PDB file of N, CA, C and O in Angstrom:
ATOM      1  N   MET A   1     -13.965 -35.947  -2.345  1.00  0.00           N
ATOM      2  CA  MET A   1     -12.412 -36.104  -2.258  1.00  0.00           C
ATOM      3  C   MET A   1     -11.494 -37.544  -1.075  1.00  0.00           C
ATOM      4  O   MET A   1     -11.560 -37.601   0.153  1.00  0.00           O
ATOM      5  N   MET A   2     -10.990 -38.180  -1.695  1.00  0.00           N
ATOM      6  CA  MET A   2     -10.773 -38.714  -1.523  1.00  0.00           C
ATOM      7  C   MET A   2      -9.092 -38.592  -0.075  1.00  0.00           C
ATOM      8  O   MET A   2      -8.110 -37.994  -0.515  1.00  0.00           O
ATOM      9  N   TRP A   3      -9.041 -38.837   0.575  1.00  0.00           N
ATOM     10  CA  TRP A   3      -8.451 -39.015   1.713  1.00  0.00           C
ATOM     11  C   TRP A   3      -6.958 -39.443   1.473  1.00  0.00           C
ATOM     12  O   TRP A   3      -6.784 -40.611   1.823  1.00  0.00           O
ATOM     13  N   GLN A   4      -6.163 -39.015   1.124  1.00  0.00           N
ATOM     14  CA  GLN A   4      -4.564 -38.955   1.179  1.00  0.00           C
ATOM     15  C   GLN A   4      -3.596 -38.848   1.475  1.00  0.00           C
ATOM     16  O   GLN A   4      -2.987 -37.778   1.479  1.00  0.00           O
ATOM     17  N   PRO A   5      -3.088 -40.092   1.867  1.00  0.00           N
ATOM     18  CA  PRO A   5      -1.847 -39.568   3.544  1.00  0.00           C
ATOM     19  C   PRO A   5      -1.328 -38.708   3.240  1.00  0.00           C
ATOM     20  O   PRO A   5      -1.105 -38.300   2.100  1.00  0.00           O
ATOM     21  N   LEU A   6      -0.934 -38.112   4.632  1.00  0.00           N
ATOM     22  CA  LEU A   6       0.104 -36.755   4.838  1.00  0.00           C
ATOM     23  C   LEU A   6       1.535 -37.039   3.904  1.00  0.00           C
ATOM     24  O   LEU A   6       2.004 -38.177   3.876  1.00  0.00           O
ATOM     25  N   LYS A   7       1.841 -36.507   3.548  1.00  0.00           N
ATOM     26  CA  LYS A   7       3.332 -36.460   2.755  1.00  0.00           C
ATOM     27  C   LYS A   7       3.987 -35.734   3.940  1.00  0.00           C
ATOM     28  O   LYS A   7       3.321 -35.133   4.783  1.00  0.00           O
ATOM     29  N   ARG A   8       6.034 -35.866   3.971  1.00  0.00           N
ATOM     30  CA  ARG A   8       5.926 -35.367   4.554  1.00  0.00           C
ATOM     31  C   ARG A   8       6.931 -34.016   4.674  1.00  0.00           C
ATOM     32  O   ARG A   8       8.052 -33.912   4.176  1.00  0.00           O
ATOM     33  N   SER A   9       6.111 -32.872   5.587  1.00  0.00           N
ATOM     34  CA  SER A   9       6.597 -31.781   5.373  1.00  0.00           C
ATOM     35  C   SER A   9       8.259 -30.974   5.336  1.00  0.00           C
ATOM     36  O   SER A   9       9.034 -30.846   6.283  1.00  0.00           O
ATOM     37  N   SER A  10       8.373 -30.685   4.427  1.00  0.00           N
ATOM     38  CA  SER A  10      10.095 -30.402   4.433  1.00  0.00           C
ATOM     39  C   SER A  10       9.565 -29.521   5.633  1.00  0.00           C
ATOM     40  O   SER A  10       9.952 -30.308   6.497  1.00  0.00           O
ATOM     41  N   LEU A  11       9.085 -28.684   6.234  1.00  0.00           N
ATOM     42  CA  LEU A  11       9.173 -28.338   7.341  1.00  0.00           C
ATOM     43  C   LEU A  11      10.081 -29.532   8.741  1.00  0.00           C
ATOM     44  O   LEU A  11      11.143 -29.530   9.365  1.00  0.00           O
ATOM     45  N   ALA A  12       8.580 -30.579   8.614  1.00  0.00           N
ATOM     46  CA  ALA A  12       8.401 -31.027   9.681  1.00  0.00           C
ATOM     47  C   ALA A  12      10.497 -32.071  10.143  1.00  0.00           C
ATOM     48  O   ALA A  12      11.192 -32.385  11.110  1.00  0.00           O
ATOM     49  N   ILE A  13      10.499 -32.147   8.329  1.00  0.00           N
ATOM     50  CA  ILE A  13      11.939 -32.348   8.721  1.00  0.00           C
ATOM     51  C   ILE A  13      13.175 -31.755   9.146  1.00  0.00           C
ATOM     52  O   ILE A  13      14.119 -32.414   9.583  1.00  0.00           O
ATOM     53  N   LYS A  14      13.165 -30.499   9.016  1.00  0.00           N
ATOM     54  CA  LYS A  14      14.268 -29.517   9.009  1.00  0.00           C
ATOM     55  C   LYS A  14      13.680 -29.862  10.413  1.00  0.00           C
ATOM     56  O   LYS A  14      14.222 -30.862  10.884  1.00  0.00           O
ATOM     57  N   ALA A  15      12.667 -29.279  11.258  1.00  0.00           N
ATOM     58  CA  ALA A  15      13.070 -30.056  12.528  1.00  0.00           C
ATOM     59  C   ALA A  15      13.575 -30.357  13.173  1.00  0.00           C
ATOM     60  O   ALA A  15      14.311 -30.004  14.095  1.00  0.00           O
ATOM     61  N   LEU A  16      12.829 -31.887  12.264  1.00  0.00           N
ATOM     62  CA  LEU A  16      13.760 -32.630  13.289  1.00  0.00           C
ATOM     63  C   LEU A  16      15.279 -33.012  12.918  1.00  0.00           C
ATOM     64  O   LEU A  16      15.827 -33.830  13.657  1.00  0.00           O
ATOM     65  N   ARG A  17      15.924 -32.545  11.950  1.00  0.00           N
ATOM     66  CA  ARG A  17      17.342 -32.412  11.756  1.00  0.00           C
ATOM     67  C   ARG A  17      18.198 -31.281  12.868  1.00  0.00           C
ATOM     68  O   ARG A  17      19.413 -31.108  12.773  1.00  0.00           O
ATOM     69  N   LEU A  18      17.595 -30.783  13.595  1.00  0.00           N
ATOM     70  CA  LEU A  18      17.797 -29.196  13.636  1.00  0.00           C
ATOM     71  C   LEU A  18      17.576 -30.048  15.207  1.00  0.00           C
ATOM     72  O   LEU A  18      18.590 -30.379  15.821  1.00  0.00           O
ATOM     73  N   THR A  19      16.253 -30.349  15.759  1.00  0.00           N
ATOM     74  CA  THR A  19      16.253 -31.104  17.050  1.00  0.00           C
ATOM     75  C   THR A  19      17.073 -32.003  17.624  1.00  0.00           C
ATOM     76  O   THR A  19      17.474 -32.042  18.787  1.00  0.00           O
ATOM     77  N   THR A  20      17.383 -33.025  16.338  1.00  0.00           N
ATOM     78  CA  THR A  20      19.121 -33.776  16.185  1.00  0.00           C
ATOM     79  C   THR A  20      19.738 -32.940  16.856  1.00  0.00           C
ATOM     80  O   THR A  20      19.715 -32.825  18.081  1.00  0.00           O
ATOM     81  N   ALA A  21      20.718 -31.889  15.576  1.00  0.00           N
ATOM     82  CA  ALA A  21      21.672 -31.861  16.230  1.00  0.00           C
ATOM     83  C   ALA A  21      21.535 -30.394  16.995  1.00  0.00           C
ATOM     84  O   ALA A  21      22.449 -29.646  16.646  1.00  0.00           O
ATOM     85  N   VAL A  22      20.852 -29.945  17.711  1.00  0.00           N
ATOM     86  CA  VAL A  22      20.913 -29.393  18.978  1.00  0.00           C
ATOM     87  C   VAL A  22      21.005 -30.101  20.045  1.00  0.00           C
ATOM     88  O   VAL A  22      21.449 -29.518  21.034  1.00  0.00           O
ATOM     89  N   HIS A  23      20.540 -31.861  20.211  1.00  0.00           N
ATOM     90  CA  HIS A  23      20.767 -32.540  20.609  1.00  0.00           C
ATOM     91  C   HIS A  23      22.516 -33.098  21.089  1.00  0.00           C
ATOM     92  O   HIS A  23      23.127 -33.209  22.152  1.00  0.00           O
ATOM     93  N   ASP A  24      22.897 -33.398  19.271  1.00  0.00           N
ATOM     94  CA  ASP A  24      23.978 -33.928  19.105  1.00  0.00           C
ATOM     95  C   ASP A  24      24.877 -32.775  19.718  1.00  0.00           C
ATOM     96  O   ASP A  24      25.877 -33.239  20.266  1.00  0.00           O
ATOM     97  N   VAL A  25      24.766 -31.149  19.778  1.00  0.00           N
ATOM     98  CA  VAL A  25      25.965 -30.653  20.075  1.00  0.00           C
ATOM     99  C   VAL A  25      25.583 -30.250  21.693  1.00  0.00           C
ATOM    100  O   VAL A  25      26.275 -29.357  22.181  1.00  0.00           O
ATOM    101  N   ASN A  26      24.036 -31.137  22.943  1.00  0.00           N
ATOM    102  CA  ASN A  26      24.485 -30.659  24.228  1.00  0.00           C
ATOM    103  C   ASN A  26      25.119 -31.968  24.763  1.00  0.00           C
ATOM    104  O   ASN A  26      25.789 -31.634  25.740  1.00  0.00           O
ATOM    105  N   ALA A  27      25.185 -32.899  24.628  1.00  0.00           N
ATOM    106  CA  ALA A  27      26.035 -34.246  24.348  1.00  0.00           C
ATOM    107  C   ALA A  27      27.453 -33.977  24.011  1.00  0.00           C
ATOM    108  O   ALA A  27      28.272 -34.680  24.602  1.00  0.00           O
ATOM    109  N   ALA A  28      27.979 -32.940  23.029  1.00  0.00           N
ATOM    110  CA  ALA A  28      29.340 -33.368  23.272  1.00  0.00           C
ATOM    111  C   ALA A  28      29.965 -32.468  23.876  1.00  0.00           C
ATOM    112  O   ALA A  28      31.170 -32.417  24.120  1.00  0.00           O
ATOM    113  N   LEU A  29      28.480 -31.137  24.338  1.00  0.00           N
ATOM    114  CA  LEU A  29      29.641 -29.885  25.771  1.00  0.00           C
ATOM    115  C   LEU A  29      28.817 -30.621  27.038  1.00  0.00           C
ATOM    116  O   LEU A  29      28.264 -29.759  27.722  1.00  0.00           O
ATOM    117  N   ILE A  30      28.620 -31.785  27.461  1.00  0.00           N
ATOM    118  CA  ILE A  30      27.931 -32.256  28.279  1.00  0.00           C
ATOM    119  C   ILE A  30      29.270 -33.305  28.301  1.00  0.00           C
ATOM    120  O   ILE A  30      29.044 -34.343  28.924  1.00  0.00           O
ATOM    121  N   LEU A  31      30.285 -33.219  27.864  1.00  0.00           N
ATOM    122  CA  LEU A  31      31.360 -34.864  27.153  1.00  0.00           C
ATOM    123  C   LEU A  31      32.525 -33.714  28.067  1.00  0.00           C
ATOM    124  O   LEU A  31      33.060 -33.790  29.173  1.00  0.00           O
ATOM    125  N   LEU A  32      32.561 -32.586  26.855  1.00  0.00           N
ATOM    126  CA  LEU A  32      33.486 -31.453  27.223  1.00  0.00           C
ATOM    127  C   LEU A  32      34.341 -30.745  28.188  1.00  0.00           C
ATOM    128  O   LEU A  32      35.533 -30.446  28.256  1.00  0.00           O
ATOM    129  N   ILE A  33      32.508 -30.473  29.442  1.00  0.00           N
ATOM    130  CA  ILE A  33      32.100 -30.202  30.553  1.00  0.00           C
ATOM    131  C   ILE A  33      32.703 -31.086  31.290  1.00  0.00           C
ATOM    132  O   ILE A  33      33.572 -30.590  32.007  1.00  0.00           O
ATOM    133  N   ALA A  34      32.539 -32.456  31.403  1.00  0.00           N
ATOM    134  CA  ALA A  34      33.221 -33.532  32.233  1.00  0.00           C
ATOM    135  C   ALA A  34      34.144 -34.020  32.250  1.00  0.00           C
ATOM    136  O   ALA A  34      34.395 -34.865  33.110  1.00  0.00           O
ATOM    137  N   ALA A  35      35.250 -33.575  31.032  1.00  0.00           N
ATOM    138  CA  ALA A  35      35.951 -33.970  30.511  1.00  0.00           C
ATOM    139  C   ALA A  35      37.234 -33.032  30.961  1.00  0.00           C
ATOM    140  O   ALA A  35      38.380 -33.480  30.913  1.00  0.00           O
ATOM    141  N   LEU A  36      36.988 -31.913  31.329  1.00  0.00           N
ATOM    142  CA  LEU A  36      37.122 -30.613  31.507  1.00  0.00           C
ATOM    143  C   LEU A  36      36.999 -30.681  33.229  1.00  0.00           C
ATOM    144  O   LEU A  36      37.988 -30.226  33.805  1.00  0.00           O
ATOM    145  N   THR A  37      36.004 -31.146  34.019  1.00  0.00           N
ATOM    146  CA  THR A  37      36.362 -31.366  35.194  1.00  0.00           C
ATOM    147  C   THR A  37      37.299 -32.321  35.937  1.00  0.00           C
ATOM    148  O   THR A  37      37.922 -32.095  36.974  1.00  0.00           O
ATOM    149  N   LEU A  38      37.274 -33.346  35.256  1.00  0.00           N
ATOM    150  CA  LEU A  38      38.134 -34.802  36.011  1.00  0.00           C
ATOM    151  C   LEU A  38      39.633 -34.242  35.333  1.00  0.00           C
ATOM    152  O   LEU A  38      40.571 -34.230  36.130  1.00  0.00           O
ATOM    153  N   LEU A  39      39.906 -33.802  33.996  1.00  0.00           N
ATOM    154  CA  LEU A  39      41.361 -32.498  34.497  1.00  0.00           C
ATOM    155  C   LEU A  39      41.581 -31.913  35.405  1.00  0.00           C
ATOM    156  O   LEU A  39      42.605 -32.048  36.074  1.00  0.00           O
ATOM    157  N   SER A  40      40.480 -30.964  35.686  1.00  0.00           N
ATOM    158  CA  SER A  40      40.791 -30.199  36.237  1.00  0.00           C
ATOM    159  C   SER A  40      41.288 -31.207  38.642  1.00  0.00           C
ATOM    160  O   SER A  40      42.087 -31.161  39.578  1.00  0.00           O
ATOM    161  N   LEU A  41      40.367 -31.676  38.293  1.00  0.00           N
ATOM    162  CA  LEU A  41      39.939 -32.499  39.822  1.00  0.00           C
ATOM    163  C   LEU A  41      41.498 -33.101  39.952  1.00  0.00           C
ATOM    164  O   LEU A  41      42.209 -32.874  40.931  1.00  0.00           O
ATOM    165  N   LYS A  42      41.780 -33.653  39.165  1.00  0.00           N
ATOM    166  CA  LYS A  42      43.345 -34.250  38.456  1.00  0.00           C
ATOM    167  C   LYS A  42      44.723 -33.784  38.728  1.00  0.00           C
ATOM    168  O   LYS A  42      45.762 -34.415  38.920  1.00  0.00           O
ATOM    169  N   THR A  43      44.435 -32.355  38.690  1.00  0.00           N
ATOM    170  CA  THR A  43      45.628 -31.862  38.420  1.00  0.00           C
ATOM    171  C   THR A  43      45.554 -30.605  39.936  1.00  0.00           C
ATOM    172  O   THR A  43      46.549 -30.362  40.619  1.00  0.00           O
ATOM    173  N   THR A  44      44.212 -29.991  40.172  1.00  0.00           N
ATOM    174  CA  THR A  44      44.529 -29.649  41.712  1.00  0.00           C
ATOM    175  C   THR A  44      44.965 -30.816  43.196  1.00  0.00           C
ATOM    176  O   THR A  44      45.669 -30.980  44.192  1.00  0.00           O
ATOM    177  N   THR A  45      44.238 -31.187  42.605  1.00  0.00           N
ATOM    178  CA  THR A  45      44.032 -33.136  44.034  1.00  0.00           C
ATOM    179  C   THR A  45      45.927 -33.706  44.293  1.00  0.00           C
ATOM    180  O   THR A  45      46.396 -34.202  45.317  1.00  0.00           O
ATOM    181  N   ASN A  46      46.692 -33.385  42.909  1.00  0.00           N
ATOM    182  CA  ASN A  46      47.729 -33.885  42.407  1.00  0.00           C
ATOM    183  C   ASN A  46      48.725 -33.216  42.207  1.00  0.00           C
ATOM    184  O   ASN A  46      49.701 -33.945  42.029  1.00  0.00           O
ATOM    185  N   PRO A  47      49.034 -31.786  42.128  1.00  0.00           N
ATOM    186  CA  PRO A  47      49.517 -31.073  41.411  1.00  0.00           C
ATOM    187  C   PRO A  47      50.363 -32.253  40.919  1.00  0.00           C
ATOM    188  O   PRO A  47      50.055 -33.047  40.030  1.00  0.00           O
ATOM    189  N   HIS A  48      51.313 -32.232  41.542  1.00  0.00           N
ATOM    190  CA  HIS A  48      52.845 -33.316  40.329  1.00  0.00           C
ATOM    191  C   HIS A  48      52.167 -33.657  39.408  1.00  0.00           C
ATOM    192  O   HIS A  48      52.980 -33.365  38.531  1.00  0.00           O
ATOM    193  N   LEU A  49      51.407 -34.007  38.921  1.00  0.00           N
ATOM    194  CA  LEU A  49      50.601 -34.641  37.915  1.00  0.00           C
ATOM    195  C   LEU A  49      50.759 -33.711  36.783  1.00  0.00           C
ATOM    196  O   LEU A  49      51.267 -34.009  35.702  1.00  0.00           O
ATOM    197  N   ALA A  50      50.448 -32.959  37.000  1.00  0.00           N
ATOM    198  CA  ALA A  50      50.314 -31.375  35.713  1.00  0.00           C
ATOM    199  C   ALA A  50      51.370 -31.071  35.338  1.00  0.00           C
ATOM    200  O   ALA A  50      51.449 -30.168  34.504  1.00  0.00           O
ATOM    201  N   LYS A  51      52.881 -31.899  35.958  1.00  0.00           N
ATOM    202  CA  LYS A  51      54.484 -31.078  35.024  1.00  0.00           C
ATOM    203  C   LYS A  51      54.242 -31.671  33.952  1.00  0.00           C
ATOM    204  O   LYS A  51      54.975 -31.507  32.977  1.00  0.00           O
TER     205      LYS A  51
END
């Protein structure tokens, strides 16, 4: 029996896509939290800017 190179399994590809998607969602949530935090700080430190 000859050695055959491993073929990419569809399960491995799906796992890689899921991992990438999870990382993208985490990055988006971090950016959203940072933006909301900065907006909150801006409006609480200078209430005149909130008008």
